[in-house]
Steps between C-alpha positions, in 0.01 A plus 500: 500500500734693279810295456818625670619802307780752484553824314837582341618795294759431228793739473468687166879526477569126462332181374266330746524119488220270617561130559577214736871574542613666822679762286172629351349832606163333557535140614207265432551169680295292260602193297309634200711818495834496316821606674490822298145520372441861387668839481349845545687816410422860423585606145437867442162581650372142474532195719565181300459140617687221322449125536820309588341160567538219247256269680179640652519845336356833609138602453341846499124519544478127410704534177856370456755777440867533416540874536238755590450854618369500859168674558316589817293212645666234281490149647808284435518127564839341561465129562222493759576845641302814418642852485282807460633838396432853617639769270452860613700800382770277355555311828444125486386283793461123488252312716595134533215269588469122462249434221504123448556289806768233496349299786681222677290203616445469875510131606209391717500253787239275661642568847635858505247767394610818322389829657379768256460866589628854487701470820619140540851380573693176512606213279140401424364851443408656164459879496214656301630840396166676448479774770132431574542125554441363852810444714407132521272391218504119482694177529569269204563126529471186286203274571489176293637663188291816534590843634314597816490876564367583846415869530510665840155641593347322196470151355715236328544467123637194316680521165569209269804485275521791249223693677542856628311764695517876474503699824479880534875503578654218294434193285568151637570218254538132588705286261708181542470509881644852503351839575559793263435842652432773243531840663223734383540853370313760704318636196187345349474404136180673383288348225176668382298331227196670341395652834161673517358692797137613520373707795134601524440402136787722385797337327808653661764271347476305175732232356811596697776258403866517603775315683757659732807308627594515867730785599386744230322837507178555305378856443126520425421822315183651366273798551295541817209261540623247246539200732848535651391498864241232424782270387684547830182442698443182302843372602428564869163326479292815541339432162396160373599359165196440279687300237856413404769417753758670720779301665801584713771233480236283327268532806150644459496865612203444733694270733474667842848406622650620172332840527659544843836522318394799287578858602258767376593865544238759410575846364464645849685257729275332755688582820411587858613858561529455878761222470873539448687370196642214708158406644348504151765270354492262794120489483505371142778257593275359772224440246712349224785313671476166684459494878850355544676817377692626801567863584853488363384372160224758476741780591756380245239507221377840618851647491568345160196654335511838674856539372397384152220758482686786665294499821787464745464764770122527450408184691361690801320770300120497495344418163303826520825700483632338178485632145303323228811337357613380842158351571514304174843366592379405850202315349731310263745420778223367722367275225846362422532360851284207396685437170193542274514314171310774318507874574211702355524880498216728390643826362806494732657803330191721511559827683875446544754760394761393239765418762273278712354345185844402375598370844192279522560365148854404602361315802248315283778386272688374805193301606497325164871423538420348841259266322162664566247527218371858477189627320421871510245725338633836393456817300869575546739423218783480754366153589539380142877542534516236773227265371581167338154481343219744414127426492278758330130503595228697325127473565571190706665326206862411444671732253854364525732279700877481460822679585514881509711494182245280326224738613670794330538297181140370512352848544746642246645766728827597664325669789328302774274795581332476161385139555190602696416761237474228233244290690150486351202271449704279266789443744370171640389375159838579345685312777272199462560502125878533540532135602747592776320346795759366742493127574477387863834453677430140600286260694536370853778245542382376840202487730489810720432476873477772763609363839359674803736763636461634851477878529540713811192595701332835437255574780732640769732643235214684331385642833846653534476631145166664575645657815773667291246621245265647759736661745763642266218727386509732801180677401311172493651386829403831662144467368475149646585643842299822482174343378419300816633775727282770346193277463550362851519853642177599323326187630619574855340844473183355352421216741454552872356284777152598381565390141309221332710184502353365176596827326850472650526143369375610158757784488786264583381255231484781246855614589632144481347452153651826383848410626492152349356600162723805453811291574410204277311637202811605306732217610464292183404750232794734558745227393274252322705472178818448700335235719364312199848489348642371828225239525585386145863460605404274788423720801225342712165677464363378833811610695488851354123543538511373858780747582301781338206401720694468826684832467197734472312277745771547762526878461126559475467289818749729678321809369163366619640422846636855528155636422335265748737592784453869416130497596418159652627560854336844501151356459554228760501187284721206593409200280686165529830516312501188280141528364563869431821432307329224298212734423738771380671245275160394366441865403837551335557171318199523261582864431864420416412203277231684304744791465752260343227356278401844371867586458544188285210577264577873473697631202675778691526658844250773414237242409570309823453818705172566322365172636576601859165679566313205346661274760460733798138613448343150526686452829337821624149451364450126550682428827182546702636794698314779322187300424413168668522205261131407544397851392691483169349412165504139381797545267690696765450217750626247245810703419575559868558126543826527303600831661758413762436820697154367593665217694774731632238743633316226684819351650662828605178649637454194721858525627467872574179444697649220708338209316668210323553522125360198317748278322282527190554879479877449514534200267281624212728801416800265495311279253421805281870595507600147395267520198648836396854362539430189288341710224801735496742208488310348207492832313877544534556148365278585203666836437845346460371263232478575130216717373 
């Protein structure tokens, strides 16, 4: 997590003293900090920092200083404490954040285990400060000179002397029968070495090479179609690396559990319009936070981030009613609930007016101060003012990497807008020849493990979510009600006591297929990109797909019953209840599951709708109602064997005529539905993987 921090603003009218003494303006309780370590004062229009320490000294951007003019985004090191600066319109703010940990050893016992976790208390409890850590993670105890770490809901790990393990939330080191707990920054350290991406024999990225420290902002600039979005998709695992390497905190980028800790926000935020701001934020919290987060903790984080992003008072507003800038802030707020180590934003400033653009840039700078690593693609030069580093891409090649000031010097300009104008076919070659490739930040210092973390269930919750989405759209809710009423009325006027029962059965089957297919065929495709992102972050695919099956199945079942009761009693049929209900389910379940399958493979809702006649017509032509099966052509007879309506027609016709439906005619459609469901589940698993 980001280390504990505070923001202070020096008074320009008097010297501002930093040190260990209680008389200092900023007190740093650290043995490596002198009693009066440094002084900051405003002289004229400039802020000046002066070193007062005769022992450990003061460092600015890793260089020792005695006296220096303060600039925006400077990083000062006093002893083991880090201070970052924000200088805007002559006003100076200091962000104090622990940079180098002065860790005390924690003695271990062979009889009294230590409890590790986010929410542990007592004499033998060690708190892990990362907000996404489990409330109770593990116990630690000595076993014959080795450290035994017993994870809840996972396995045991043994460490010998001087060994350490890296967890997603901290680093545990065992030395001299003591435990050393290194709290982890929220942000990932990003290291890209000679990365190449090829998709469909086209090289989209070539020899990308840079290193970004945790807690910094990288702005990726370049003309359209030059590889900026490809780079972000690579980081999320949506593209595979053909050669080179990409690591986050020295862990390979393709590690599934690592990718769950990455937030990816597209240019148009992926949000559900029918949900409120509060429901949206809490939904992402459910995906990204451990199961043991209680309601109070979730609400505290929600309030913290809605206040930070200026969303207070909008919590109960529907997403559909928000402006573009507000939607972007909601998307960011939702993602922050899970404390992502890396935040990726694709053109976040596109389409925003100057005020909203400036506001969002301020928020992004705050995220970096909180410890998050931020990478954004942009055409806006506003973003360069808040970026720590700039990456220039042209024709998929790296054209520059460094600070914004270094970029201006490298491209020999005083105007950031002219950088893109200078890019040409030689840009990548010139950068390669400049010899300025950045060395990797560092290698792994410990073996990384990802203990199993329990997450909250999604099936019942997602049913509730679907209910909100369906019935807050009043037009859709009205259509759900009117369809069976109108169709049922027409059927009641069509069928009388003299009507053919096999035609009545066929009509009910046709209505049931229509209800089920029309309700399910857009369920996945209309929010596919959003679902894939949520699956990547850890939401269970099976739970969501099962909920998306049950919901249209339930309502199409009610619609079909309304139609049946509209005409059934009028033609004098009274089949046994249980076999009839099972038969209706055997009609609806295959239709719902194939609707979800088509929805999964479709690229958009229009394409999914276009498949609807192709699914309905075989149910009409090959069910055996219009033409007996034995009178069909050879191919038609073969195809009819996998047409569930053939079995539905036989079962329902028998029930309507007072005969018993065969178990075979009821079971086979359920088997067909199971096949469709398994195929859809497999496809969704494949879609969330890299291409």
